N, C-alpha and C positions, 0 to 999 in steps of 0.2 A: 504494500500500500504506500502511497505517496506520503512524504513528510507532512505531519500535521502542525498547524499553528493554532493557538488559542485566540479566540476573539470574544469580546464581551458585547452582547447584544441585549438591548432593552426591549421588553415587550409589555404592552398593556396587559393587565391582569386577565381580562376576558380572552385574549388571544392565547396567553400562556395556559389558561385552563383548558381551552380547546386542544392545544397541542398535547397537554398531559393526558387528556381523554383518549386521543388517538394513540399515543405512546403506550398506554396501558392496554388498549384493545389489540394493538399489533405486536406487543411485546418487544418494542424497540426502545433505544435510549433517545433522550431529547436530542443529543448531538447527531445521531444517525438520522433521525427524522428531519432535522433542520438541514443536514447535508443533502439528503435526498430531495427535500423541497427546493433547495437552491438549484440543484442540478435540473430538476423538472422545470423550474422557472427559466433558467438560462436556455434550455432547449426551446421552450415556448417563445422566448424573445427572438432566438435565431430563426425559427420557422416564420414568425410574423415578419421579420426583416426580409427574409428571402421572398416571401409572398409579395411584399411591397415592392421589392426590386423587380420581380417578375411582372407585376401589374404595371409599373412604370415603363418597363421595357416593351410590353405589349401595346401600351398606349402610344409610345413613341413610334412603334412600327406600324400602327394601325393605318396611317395615311399612306405609307409606302405600300402596304399590302392591298389597300383599296385600289390604288393606281395600277398595281400589277394585275389585279383581278379584272379591272376594266380593260386593260390592254389585252389580256388573254381573251376576254369576252368579245372584244372587237375583232380579234383574229378569227374567232369562230363565226362571227356574223358574216364574214366573207365567204364561208363555205355553204354549199347548198344544204338545206334542212331535210332530214329524213325523219320519218316517224321512229319512235324508240324501237319497235320490233324490226323495222327495216334496217335501222342502224346496227342493231345487234346481229342480225343475220348477215349483213355486209361484212361486219368485223369478223364474225365466225368463219365465213367463207374465205376471207382473206387469210385468216390464221391457218385454216385447214390447207389451203392451196400452197402455203409456204412449207409444209412438211411433207415428207415422203410417206404416203399412206399405202397400205397394202392394196393391190389391184381390186380386190373384192369390195373395198370401201370407197373407191373413187367413183365419181360421176361418169356415166358413159357419154 
């Protein structure tokens, strides 16, 4: 275990009573409970910070992503439209014709 240092922390009586109740229920020491609580809180702060950084990043990228999506949509607007079934069949036929199929599976 890492080297330990002692610190003195003041608690209001009601919080200390709550800690003592949990310590008795869980059969832990106050020190262990407070160490675990501190670790739990530090992880929570790290996660919240990471979420905020990700949120900020997504917001910063939103305009670029919108412009790219519009550009791609414009590219597709230039192509002739097919119905979904026709589009699927055309894609499937293309895909099949690119592969060597056994003779019994080929179209005559």
